[in-house]
C-alpha positions as CSV (number, residue, x, y, z in Angstrom):
1,M,-6.6,9.7,-1.7
2,I,-5.4,12.7,-3.7
3,A,-6.3,11.0,-7.0
4,L,-9.8,10.4,-5.7
5,H,-10.4,14.1,-5.0
6,A,-8.2,15.6,-7.7
7,M,-11.2,17.1,-9.5
8,H,-12.3,19.0,-6.3
9,L,-8.7,20.1,-5.7
10,R,-7.8,21.3,-9.2
11,Q,-7.1,24.9,-8.0
12,V,-4.6,23.9,-5.3
13,Q,-1.2,25.2,-6.1
14,N,0.7,24.2,-2.9
15,V,0.2,21.5,-0.4
16,L,1.7,22.3,3.0
17,V,2.4,19.1,5.0
18,D,4.3,17.9,8.1
19,G,7.4,15.7,8.0
20,G,5.3,12.5,7.8
21,Y,4.3,13.3,4.2
22,S,7.7,14.4,2.9
23,G,8.6,11.3,0.9
24,V,9.2,11.2,-2.9
25,N,6.1,9.0,-3.5
26,F,3.8,11.6,-1.9
27,Q,5.5,14.5,-3.8
28,L,5.1,12.7,-7.1
29,D,1.4,11.9,-6.2
30,V,0.8,15.6,-5.5
31,A,2.6,16.7,-8.7
32,S,1.0,14.3,-11.0
33,N,-2.6,14.5,-9.7
34,L,-2.8,18.2,-8.8
35,N,-0.1,19.8,-10.8
36,A,1.0,21.3,-7.5
37,M,4.1,21.2,-5.3
38,S,4.3,19.9,-1.7
39,C,6.2,21.8,1.0
40,I,7.2,20.7,4.4
41,D,7.2,24.2,5.9
42,S,5.9,27.6,5.0
43,K,9.3,29.0,4.3
44,S,9.9,26.6,1.4
45,C,6.5,27.1,0.0
46,P,5.8,30.0,-2.3
47,N,2.8,32.2,-1.6
48,V,2.4,30.9,1.9
49,G,2.5,33.4,4.8
């Protein structure tokens, strides 16, 4: 799904997710399609309140 919408999400820098999306495949998908990082909680994600 990220690849389908990558053009609309090109300014995304961080993807804050719950524990269900913490796998390596999801992280690689976010990194390769959005050039962003995925974080499980706001404490590990830069620039998130």
